[in-house]
C-alpha positions as CSV (number, residue, x, y, z in Angstrom):
1,M,-13.7,-15.2,44.2
2,R,-10.6,-13.5,45.8
3,H,-7.3,-15.3,45.5
4,Q,-3.6,-14.5,46.1
5,V,-0.7,-15.9,44.1
6,R,2.0,-17.4,46.3
7,D,4.1,-19.7,44.0
8,R,7.4,-18.0,44.9
9,R,10.1,-17.9,42.3
10,I,13.5,-16.3,42.3
11,A,13.6,-12.6,41.5
12,Q,16.4,-13.0,39.0
13,P,16.7,-15.3,35.9
14,D,18.1,-18.8,36.5
15,R,20.5,-18.6,33.5
16,P,22.9,-15.9,32.5
17,V,21.5,-12.9,30.8
18,T,23.7,-11.2,28.2
19,D,23.4,-7.9,26.4
20,A,21.0,-9.6,24.0
21,C,18.3,-8.0,26.1
22,F,17.4,-4.5,24.9
23,V,14.6,-1.9,24.9
24,A,13.8,0.3,21.9
25,L,11.9,3.3,23.2
26,D,10.0,5.7,20.9
27,F,8.5,8.0,23.6
28,H,8.3,11.1,21.4
29,Q,7.5,13.9,23.8
30,D,11.0,15.4,23.7
31,Q,12.7,13.9,20.6
32,P,10.3,13.0,17.8
33,G,11.5,10.6,15.1
34,K,14.4,9.1,17.1
35,T,14.6,5.7,18.8
36,R,16.5,5.3,22.1
37,I,18.1,1.9,22.3
38,F,18.9,0.7,25.9
39,R,21.2,-2.2,26.6
40,S,22.9,-3.4,29.7
41,A,25.6,-6.0,30.6
42,V,24.0,-6.7,34.0
43,P,20.9,-8.8,34.5
44,P,17.5,-7.0,34.4
45,V,15.5,-6.7,37.6
46,I,12.8,-9.3,37.5
47,A,9.8,-10.1,39.7
48,H,8.2,-13.5,39.0
49,C,5.8,-13.6,42.0
50,P,3.9,-10.9,43.9
51,D,6.3,-11.0,46.9
52,D,9.1,-9.8,44.7
53,V,7.3,-6.8,43.1
54,L,7.9,-4.2,45.8
55,P,11.5,-5.1,46.6
56,C,12.2,-5.0,42.8
57,L,10.6,-1.6,42.6
58,Q,12.8,-0.4,45.4
59,T,15.9,-1.7,43.6
60,V,14.8,0.2,40.5
61,E,14.3,3.4,42.5
62,N,17.7,3.1,44.1
63,V,19.5,2.6,40.8
64,V,17.7,5.6,39.3
65,R,18.6,7.7,42.3
66,D,22.3,6.8,41.8
67,G,22.2,8.1,38.2
68,R,21.2,5.3,35.9
69,H,18.2,4.7,33.6
70,A,15.6,2.0,34.2
71,V,13.3,0.9,31.3
72,G,10.8,-2.0,31.4
73,F,7.3,-3.0,32.3
74,I,4.9,-3.7,35.1
75,A,2.2,-6.3,34.3
76,Y,-1.5,-5.8,35.1
77,E,-1.3,-8.7,37.5
78,A,1.3,-6.9,39.6
79,A,-1.5,-4.6,40.9
80,G,-2.3,-6.8,43.9
81,A,1.3,-6.8,45.0
82,I,1.5,-3.0,44.8
83,D,-2.0,-2.4,46.4
84,P,-3.4,-5.4,48.4
85,D,-6.9,-4.1,47.9
86,L,-6.8,-4.8,44.2
87,L,-7.6,-8.3,42.8
88,T,-6.3,-9.6,39.5
89,P,-6.3,-12.9,37.6
90,Q,-3.6,-15.4,38.5
91,P,-0.5,-15.0,36.3
92,D,0.1,-17.7,33.7
93,G,3.9,-17.6,34.1
94,N,4.5,-16.6,30.4
95,L,5.8,-13.2,31.5
96,P,7.2,-11.7,34.7
97,L,5.1,-9.4,36.8
98,L,7.9,-6.8,36.6
99,W,10.9,-6.5,34.3
100,F,13.4,-3.5,34.2
101,L,16.7,-3.1,32.4
102,L,19.2,-0.9,34.3
103,C,21.3,1.1,31.9
104,D,23.7,3.9,31.3
105,E,22.9,6.4,28.5
106,P,20.9,5.0,25.6
107,V,22.0,5.2,21.9
108,V,19.8,7.5,19.9
109,T,19.4,6.2,16.4
110,E,17.1,5.6,13.5
111,D,18.2,1.9,13.2
112,L,16.6,-1.0,15.0
113,P,18.2,-4.4,16.1
114,E,17.2,-7.3,13.9
115,V,15.3,-10.1,15.7
116,R,13.5,-13.1,14.1
117,R,11.1,-15.5,15.6
118,G,9.1,-18.6,14.4
119,D,10.1,-19.6,10.9
120,S,12.9,-17.1,10.7
121,G,13.4,-17.7,7.0
122,A,9.9,-16.4,6.1
123,A,10.0,-13.6,3.6
124,A,7.5,-11.4,5.5
125,P,6.3,-11.5,9.1
126,A,2.6,-11.4,8.2
127,L,0.1,-11.3,11.1
128,D,-3.1,-12.9,9.9
129,D,-5.5,-15.7,10.6
130,W,-6.3,-14.3,14.0
131,Q,-7.8,-16.7,16.5
132,F,-9.9,-15.2,19.3
133,S,-10.1,-16.6,22.8
134,V,-13.8,-16.0,23.0
135,D,-16.5,-16.0,20.3
136,Q,-19.6,-13.8,20.1
137,Q,-21.6,-16.3,22.2
138,V,-19.1,-16.5,25.0
139,Y,-18.6,-12.7,24.9
140,D,-22.4,-12.3,25.2
141,T,-22.5,-14.3,28.4
142,A,-19.8,-12.1,30.0
143,F,-21.4,-9.0,28.6
144,D,-24.8,-9.9,30.2
145,Q,-23.1,-10.3,33.5
146,V,-21.4,-6.9,33.2
147,M,-24.8,-5.4,32.4
148,Q,-26.2,-6.9,35.6
149,H,-23.4,-5.5,37.7
150,L,-24.0,-2.1,36.1
151,R,-27.7,-2.3,36.9
152,D,-26.9,-3.3,40.5
153,G,-24.8,-0.2,40.8
154,E,-21.6,-2.1,41.7
155,T,-19.7,-0.5,38.8
156,Y,-20.3,2.4,36.5
157,Q,-18.0,1.4,33.7
158,I,-15.9,-1.8,33.1
159,N,-13.3,-2.6,30.6
160,L,-13.8,-6.2,29.3
161,S,-11.0,-7.8,27.3
162,F,-10.0,-11.1,25.6
163,R,-7.1,-12.3,23.5
164,A,-6.4,-12.5,19.8
165,C,-3.6,-14.9,18.8
166,S,-1.6,-15.3,15.6
167,Q,1.8,-16.4,14.4
168,V,4.8,-14.3,13.5
169,N,7.3,-16.0,11.2
170,G,10.3,-13.9,10.4
171,S,11.4,-10.4,11.4
172,V,10.0,-9.1,14.7
173,T,11.9,-5.9,13.8
174,D,9.6,-5.5,10.8
175,V,6.5,-6.1,12.9
176,Y,7.5,-3.3,15.3
177,R,8.5,-1.0,12.5
178,N,5.1,-1.6,10.8
179,M,3.2,-1.1,14.1
180,R,5.0,2.1,14.8
181,R,4.5,3.5,11.4
182,A,0.9,2.6,11.1
183,Q,-0.2,3.8,14.5
184,R,2.1,6.8,14.9
185,A,1.6,6.7,18.6
186,E,3.5,8.8,21.1
187,F,4.5,6.1,23.5
188,C,5.8,3.1,21.4
189,A,8.2,0.6,22.8
190,W,9.8,-2.7,22.0
191,I,11.2,-4.9,24.9
192,H,13.3,-7.9,23.8
193,S,14.6,-10.8,25.9
194,D,15.7,-14.3,24.8
195,D,12.2,-15.7,25.6
196,W,9.8,-13.0,24.4
197,D,9.3,-9.7,22.7
198,I,6.8,-7.0,23.8
199,L,5.8,-4.5,21.1
200,S,3.6,-1.6,22.1
201,A,2.2,1.2,20.0
202,S,0.4,2.9,22.8
203,P,-1.0,6.5,22.4
204,E,-2.0,6.8,26.0
205,L,0.1,8.5,28.7
206,F,-0.3,6.9,32.1
207,L,2.2,8.9,34.2
208,D,4.8,11.6,33.5
209,R,6.9,13.0,36.4
210,R,9.0,16.1,36.0
211,D,10.5,17.1,39.4
212,Q,7.5,17.3,41.7
213,H,5.0,17.8,38.8
214,L,2.9,14.7,37.9
215,S,0.5,14.4,35.0
216,T,-1.7,11.8,33.4
217,R,-3.8,11.8,30.2
218,P,-6.4,9.1,30.1
219,M,-8.3,8.2,26.9
220,K,-12.0,7.6,27.0
221,G,-14.2,8.1,23.9
222,T,-13.4,6.8,20.5
223,R,-14.6,7.2,16.9
224,P,-13.3,5.7,13.6
225,R,-11.7,8.2,11.3
226,G,-13.7,9.5,8.4
227,L,-12.5,8.7,4.9
228,S,-12.7,12.2,3.4
229,S,-11.5,15.3,5.1
230,A,-15.0,16.7,5.5
231,A,-16.4,13.5,7.0
232,D,-13.4,13.2,9.3
233,I,-13.9,16.7,10.7
234,A,-17.6,16.1,11.2
235,I,-16.9,12.9,13.2
236,A,-14.4,14.7,15.4
237,G,-16.9,17.4,16.2
238,E,-19.6,14.8,17.0
239,L,-17.3,13.0,19.4
240,Q,-16.3,16.1,21.2
241,S,-19.9,17.2,21.8
242,N,-21.4,13.8,22.5
243,D,-22.9,13.7,26.0
244,K,-22.4,10.0,26.5
245,D,-18.7,10.1,25.7
246,R,-18.2,13.2,27.8
247,A,-19.9,11.4,30.8
248,E,-17.7,8.4,30.4
249,N,-14.6,10.6,30.1
250,V,-15.6,12.6,33.2
251,M,-16.1,9.3,35.1
252,I,-12.5,8.3,34.5
253,V,-11.2,11.8,35.1
254,D,-12.8,11.8,38.5
255,L,-11.2,8.4,39.3
256,L,-7.7,9.6,38.3
257,R,-8.2,12.9,40.1
258,N,-8.8,10.9,43.2
259,D,-5.8,8.6,42.6
260,L,-3.5,11.5,42.1
261,G,-4.9,13.2,45.2
262,R,-3.5,10.4,47.3
263,V,0.1,11.6,46.6
264,A,-0.4,15.2,45.8
265,E,-0.1,18.4,47.7
266,L,-3.5,19.5,49.1
267,G,-5.5,21.4,46.5
268,S,-2.9,20.9,43.7
269,V,-4.9,18.4,41.6
270,R,-6.4,20.1,38.5
271,V,-7.9,19.2,35.1
272,T,-6.0,21.3,32.6
273,D,-7.4,20.0,29.2
274,L,-10.9,18.4,29.4
275,F,-12.4,16.6,26.4
276,R,-9.5,17.1,23.9
277,V,-10.1,15.2,20.7
278,E,-6.9,13.8,19.3
279,R,-6.3,12.4,15.8
280,Y,-4.6,9.0,15.2
281,P,-4.3,7.0,11.9
282,T,-7.5,4.9,12.4
283,I,-9.4,6.7,15.2
284,W,-10.3,9.9,16.9
285,Q,-9.7,9.7,20.7
286,M,-11.1,11.9,23.4
287,T,-8.5,12.6,26.2
288,S,-8.3,14.7,29.3
289,T,-5.2,15.8,31.2
290,I,-5.0,15.8,35.0
291,E,-2.0,17.4,36.7
292,A,-0.8,17.6,40.3
293,E,2.1,18.7,42.5
294,L,3.6,15.8,44.5
295,R,4.3,16.0,48.2
296,P,8.1,16.1,48.9
297,E,8.4,12.6,50.3
298,V,6.6,10.8,47.5
299,T,8.4,8.0,45.7
300,W,7.6,6.2,42.5
301,T,6.4,3.2,44.6
302,D,4.0,5.6,46.3
303,I,2.8,6.9,43.0
304,L,2.2,3.5,41.6
305,R,0.4,2.3,44.7
306,A,-2.0,5.2,44.3
307,T,-2.6,5.0,40.6
308,F,-1.8,1.5,39.2
309,P,-3.3,0.2,37.0
310,C,-4.7,3.2,35.1
311,G,-8.4,3.7,35.7
312,S,-9.1,4.1,31.9
313,V,-8.4,0.3,31.4
314,T,-10.2,-0.9,34.5
315,G,-13.3,1.1,35.0
316,A,-14.9,2.7,38.1
317,P,-14.9,2.3,41.0
318,K,-11.5,0.6,40.6
319,V,-11.5,-2.0,43.4
320,R,-14.9,-3.5,42.8
321,T,-14.5,-3.3,39.0
322,M,-11.2,-5.2,39.1
323,E,-12.9,-7.9,41.1
324,I,-15.5,-8.2,38.4
325,I,-12.9,-8.3,35.7
326,T,-11.1,-11.2,37.5
327,D,-14.3,-13.2,37.7
328,L,-15.2,-12.7,34.0
329,E,-12.0,-12.7,32.0
330,T,-10.7,-16.1,31.0
331,A,-6.9,-15.3,30.9
332,P,-4.5,-12.9,32.6
333,R,-3.8,-9.6,30.8
334,N,0.0,-9.7,31.5
335,V,1.6,-6.5,30.2
336,Y,-1.6,-5.5,28.5
337,C,-3.3,-2.8,30.6
338,G,-0.2,-2.7,32.7
339,T,2.5,-0.1,31.9
340,I,5.8,0.3,30.0
341,G,8.0,3.0,31.4
342,W,11.3,4.8,31.5
343,L,12.8,6.2,34.7
344,R,15.5,8.7,34.2
345,P,18.5,9.5,36.4
346,G,17.3,11.6,39.4
347,G,13.7,10.2,39.4
348,D,11.8,11.8,36.5
349,G,10.0,9.3,34.4
350,T,7.3,8.4,31.9
351,F,4.9,5.5,31.7
352,N,2.4,4.6,29.0
353,V,-0.8,2.6,29.4
354,A,0.1,-0.7,27.7
355,I,-2.7,-0.9,25.2
356,R,-2.2,-1.9,21.5
357,T,0.5,-4.2,22.8
358,L,1.7,-7.4,21.2
359,T,3.6,-10.2,22.9
360,I,5.6,-12.7,20.8
361,D,7.2,-15.9,22.3
362,Q,10.3,-17.8,21.2
363,Q,8.2,-19.9,18.7
364,G,6.6,-16.8,17.2
365,Q,3.2,-17.2,18.8
366,A,1.7,-13.7,19.0
367,T,-0.8,-12.6,21.6
368,Y,-2.7,-9.3,21.2
369,P,-5.3,-8.6,24.0
370,I,-8.2,-6.4,22.9
371,G,-11.0,-4.9,24.8
372,S,-13.5,-2.0,25.2
373,G,-15.2,0.0,27.9
374,L,-18.7,-1.1,28.7
375,V,-21.5,1.1,30.2
376,A,-25.2,0.7,30.7
377,D,-26.2,1.4,27.1
378,S,-23.4,-0.6,25.4
379,D,-24.3,-3.1,22.6
380,S,-22.8,-6.6,22.8
381,V,-22.5,-7.1,19.0
382,G,-21.1,-3.7,18.4
383,E,-18.5,-4.0,21.2
384,Y,-17.4,-7.4,20.1
385,R,-17.0,-6.2,16.5
386,E,-15.0,-3.2,17.7
387,C,-12.6,-5.5,19.5
388,L,-12.1,-7.6,16.3
389,L,-11.4,-4.5,14.3
390,K,-8.7,-3.6,16.8
391,A,-6.8,-6.8,15.9
392,A,-7.3,-6.2,12.2
393,V,-5.3,-2.9,12.5
394,L,-2.1,-4.9,12.9
395,D,-2.3,-6.6,9.5
396,H,-4.5,-4.3,7.4
397,H,-3.7,-0.7,8.1
398,P,-1.0,0.5,5.8
399,G,0.0,3.6,7.7
400,P,0.2,7.1,6.3
401,P,1.4,7.7,2.7
402,S,4.9,8.8,2.0
403,G,3.8,11.9,0.1
404,L,0.8,14.0,-1.0
405,I,0.4,15.1,-4.6
406,E,-1.2,17.9,-6.5
407,T,-1.1,18.0,-10.3
408,M,-2.1,21.3,-11.9
409,R,-2.1,23.1,-15.3
410,F,-0.4,26.4,-16.0
411,E,-1.3,28.6,-18.9
412,P,0.5,31.9,-19.7
413,G,-1.6,34.8,-19.0
414,T,-4.0,33.0,-16.6
415,G,-1.6,31.2,-14.3
416,I,-2.3,27.9,-12.5
417,Y,-5.9,26.8,-13.1
418,L,-7.9,26.4,-9.9
419,L,-4.8,27.0,-7.7
420,E,-6.8,27.9,-4.6
421,R,-8.8,24.7,-4.8
422,H,-5.6,22.6,-5.2
423,L,-4.0,24.3,-2.2
424,R,-7.1,23.8,-0.1
425,R,-7.3,20.1,-1.0
426,L,-3.6,19.7,-0.2
427,R,-4.0,21.5,3.1
428,E,-7.0,19.3,4.1
429,S,-5.1,16.1,3.2
430,A,-2.0,17.3,5.1
431,D,-4.2,17.9,8.1
432,Y,-5.8,14.5,7.8
433,F,-2.5,12.6,7.6
434,G,-0.6,14.8,10.0
435,F,1.8,16.3,7.4
436,E,3.3,19.7,7.8
437,M,1.8,22.1,5.3
438,P,4.6,24.1,3.8
439,E,3.9,27.7,4.4
440,L,6.1,28.9,1.6
441,L,4.5,26.7,-1.1
442,P,1.9,29.2,-2.4
443,A,4.4,32.1,-2.7
444,D,6.9,29.7,-4.3
445,L,4.4,28.7,-6.9
446,Q,3.5,32.3,-7.6
447,Q,7.2,33.2,-8.0
448,Q,8.0,30.3,-10.3
449,Q,5.1,31.0,-12.6
450,T,6.8,34.2,-13.6
451,C,9.5,32.1,-15.3
452,W,7.2,29.9,-17.3
453,T,6.3,31.0,-20.8
454,S,4.3,28.0,-22.2
455,P,1.6,25.6,-21.0
456,M,3.0,23.4,-18.2
457,R,1.9,20.4,-16.2
458,V,2.9,21.3,-12.6
459,R,3.3,18.5,-10.1
460,V,3.8,19.2,-6.3
461,V,4.8,16.5,-3.9
462,I,5.0,17.2,-0.1
463,E,6.5,14.9,2.5
464,V,5.4,14.5,6.1
465,S,8.1,17.0,7.3
466,G,6.7,19.7,5.0
467,S,9.5,19.5,2.5
468,Y,8.3,19.6,-1.1
469,T,9.2,19.5,-4.7
470,I,7.8,21.3,-7.7
471,E,8.2,19.5,-11.1
472,T,7.1,20.9,-14.5
473,T,6.5,19.2,-17.8
474,P,5.7,21.1,-21.0
475,L,2.2,20.5,-22.4
476,P,1.1,20.7,-26.1
477,A,-1.4,23.5,-26.6
478,D,-4.2,21.0,-27.5
479,Y,-3.4,18.6,-24.7
480,G,-6.6,16.8,-23.5
481,A,-8.8,17.7,-26.4
482,R,-9.0,14.3,-28.1
483,P,-11.6,11.7,-27.1
484,V,-10.5,8.6,-25.3
485,T,-11.7,5.0,-25.0
486,V,-12.5,3.5,-21.5
487,A,-13.2,0.0,-20.2
488,L,-14.4,-1.3,-16.9
489,A,-11.8,-2.4,-14.3
490,I,-11.4,-6.1,-13.6
491,V,-11.6,-5.9,-9.8
492,P,-13.8,-3.5,-7.7
493,V,-12.2,-1.0,-5.4
494,D,-12.9,-0.9,-1.6
495,S,-14.8,2.3,-0.8
496,G,-13.4,2.0,2.7
497,D,-9.8,2.5,1.3
498,V,-8.8,6.0,2.7
499,F,-6.3,6.5,-0.2
500,L,-9.1,6.8,-2.7
501,Y,-10.2,10.0,-1.0
502,H,-6.8,11.8,-1.0
503,K,-4.3,12.3,-3.8
504,T,-1.2,10.6,-2.5
505,T,1.9,8.7,-3.6
506,S,0.0,5.4,-2.7
507,R,-1.4,4.9,-6.2
508,S,-1.1,1.1,-6.7
509,V,-4.9,0.7,-7.0
510,Y,-5.0,3.0,-10.0
511,E,-1.9,1.5,-11.6
512,R,-3.0,-2.1,-11.3
513,A,-6.4,-1.2,-12.8
514,A,-4.9,0.7,-15.7
515,V,-2.5,-2.0,-16.9
516,A,-5.2,-4.7,-16.9
517,V,-7.1,-3.1,-19.8
518,D,-6.2,-2.2,-23.4
519,T,-8.1,1.1,-23.6
520,D,-6.8,4.7,-23.0
521,D,-8.2,4.7,-19.4
522,V,-10.1,2.5,-17.0
523,I,-13.3,3.0,-15.1
524,L,-13.2,2.0,-11.5
525,F,-16.2,0.7,-9.6
526,N,-16.8,-0.3,-5.9
527,K,-18.1,-3.6,-4.4
528,R,-21.7,-2.3,-4.6
529,G,-21.4,-2.1,-8.4
530,E,-21.3,1.7,-8.3
531,V,-19.0,3.7,-10.7
532,T,-16.4,5.8,-8.9
533,E,-13.8,7.5,-11.2
534,T,-11.1,6.6,-13.7
535,S,-7.4,6.1,-13.0
536,V,-6.7,9.8,-13.8
537,A,-10.0,11.6,-13.9
538,N,-13.5,12.1,-12.5
539,I,-16.4,10.8,-14.6
540,A,-19.9,11.9,-15.5
541,I,-22.7,10.5,-17.7
542,Q,-25.4,12.3,-19.5
543,T,-28.8,10.9,-18.7
544,E,-31.2,10.1,-21.5
545,V,-34.2,11.3,-19.5
546,D,-33.4,14.9,-18.9
547,G,-29.9,15.4,-20.4
548,D,-28.3,16.2,-17.0
549,W,-24.7,15.3,-16.3
550,L,-24.5,13.0,-13.3
551,T,-21.2,12.3,-11.3
552,P,-20.8,9.9,-8.5
553,P,-20.9,11.1,-4.8
554,I,-17.6,11.1,-2.9
555,D,-18.7,8.3,-0.5
556,C,-18.8,5.9,-3.4
557,G,-15.0,5.9,-3.0
558,L,-13.3,8.5,-5.1
559,L,-11.1,11.6,-5.2
560,S,-12.8,15.0,-5.1
561,G,-11.1,16.5,-8.1
562,T,-10.7,20.2,-8.3
563,M,-12.4,20.3,-11.7
564,R,-15.2,18.2,-10.3
565,E,-15.7,20.7,-7.5
566,E,-15.7,23.6,-10.0
567,L,-18.3,22.0,-12.3
568,L,-20.5,21.2,-9.4
569,A,-20.2,24.8,-8.1
570,R,-21.1,26.1,-11.5
571,G,-24.2,23.9,-11.6
572,E,-23.0,21.9,-14.6
573,L,-23.0,18.6,-12.8
574,R,-25.2,17.0,-10.1
575,E,-24.3,14.1,-7.8
576,G,-26.0,10.7,-8.2
577,I,-25.2,7.0,-8.0
578,I,-24.1,5.6,-11.4
579,Q,-24.4,1.8,-11.6
580,V,-22.1,-0.1,-13.9
581,G,-25.0,-1.0,-16.1
582,D,-25.7,2.7,-16.7
583,L,-22.5,3.1,-18.7
584,C,-24.1,1.2,-21.6
585,T,-27.3,3.3,-21.6
586,A,-25.8,6.7,-21.0
587,A,-26.4,9.3,-23.7
588,A,-22.8,10.4,-23.4
589,I,-19.8,9.9,-21.1
590,K,-17.2,12.6,-20.3
591,L,-14.0,12.7,-18.1
592,F,-12.5,15.7,-16.5
593,N,-9.5,16.8,-14.4
594,S,-7.8,20.2,-14.0
595,V,-4.9,19.3,-16.3
596,R,-6.8,17.9,-19.3
597,G,-10.1,19.8,-18.8
598,E,-13.3,18.1,-20.0
599,Y,-13.0,15.5,-22.8
600,P,-15.4,12.8,-24.2
601,A,-15.0,9.1,-23.6
602,T,-16.3,6.0,-25.4
603,F,-17.1,3.0,-23.3
604,I,-15.8,-0.3,-24.7
605,A,-18.0,-3.0,-23.1
606,D,-16.9,-6.7,-23.0
């Protein structure tokens, strides 16, 4: 049922606002790795009710035209004030409909202000114990209604969302820093006021204006990242070629082309990059870019009236779909699915789509709306599970490693053993995590080898920037020849841990396992009871039946060692599941890596 909000509040705060308000902006199109901190001694422009939204937008445009910056947000529920044809849920009053800080030049820095909420003395601001505003049963009811609307042809795609809630005790600064590091999104922002904090790690561009050129880059089509490099590349290829995802993407592209056409020069709207697949720490995302040339008289208010909210977070057609959303969702979205933006002196500006956005109130209560796009063949259980996983990203995903490692063996006369395999693995992991692969590294290794006259352990570490170090340690001539004892780890590894599949500086799993036993090395196993590797080597057992050497497949949760690859290529190993119990019945056990070579192991059972 259609309703309008008319509880009129003042457009400015009813108590003094100091320079405690700030916006930390990490929009990394032009200046990667730097944060812009915006502060102002004057009150922000605030709209609490629909009647104030357009006048406040006009104030913002006037200030920008006069040479100042404006940074802030527009809530999803402001849509009806910008375009009366659009229906939204009634605001809950927890956040304004519009909030912009008016500033002079920002400070560009690597430092962030310190803000604490909730139990401010807490050691770590852990986000856990998520409570969801709807359970599977309630979600199923709304999902079934969406399916009926789809069957009736009222909508072709609809984004259905609900809330996840948790508690932040301690440093909000750390929460934002962790979100930013884990997501590595292009349009991150933190907006702080006395009453609330808004933290966004959005990867999605809503609007970018440069002079009379306007572009948008909606996201539609998602896959989880693969764990190994090979699996990851295969998943990306499947997403890019999937007919269903392409159809959904085109549906939103057509909607946004129409939106941009309302303010563009005739014939100037064009799709410049269709079905591009982009890599993020936890997902692959399909995007498309639409560009247009604006008519000379068009203002930001005109642009927002034509486009807000972004069609990728509503569905299509927009007007009817937003009516359905209002009927089905149990709470307002607030800034989620609205936009956070930065208008620059003269009128250029950039706005994100405010997804992956967390709101924290004075008491530390955290709200994180989550949702997904539904089409006719969507599955209710799968969609609900996908939403829950989106909340888990905040407290479980560790972000990229600080460094990538390769450890190799040098021998005079033969050089670095399996060098090309090492470089290929390093290159694949660099690509996976978004590291710069140092172009000079191969030549540097070749040159340094000319100075080494004895066996060496060679350790290469590269950082995300592509900088690297090469360390060498002399090796005894018989290094690796002696047998070792091995015992089973105390705790299983999680085969879904991405760091098991890449050689990185994140080695705590191996270190904890190794110190828990009294043997030379420790055998790791996963939660299915399958052997994976040891803390420093790959493993194989010789079967009693045919005498073959069996080594675990990669998807058990292990590093694809270069020596392992070499032995498989030579036909000296074959892949197969090794259960923990097989260690006691194996005819023999051996370990191998490219530094120590192959060496026998004796299993010490409990």
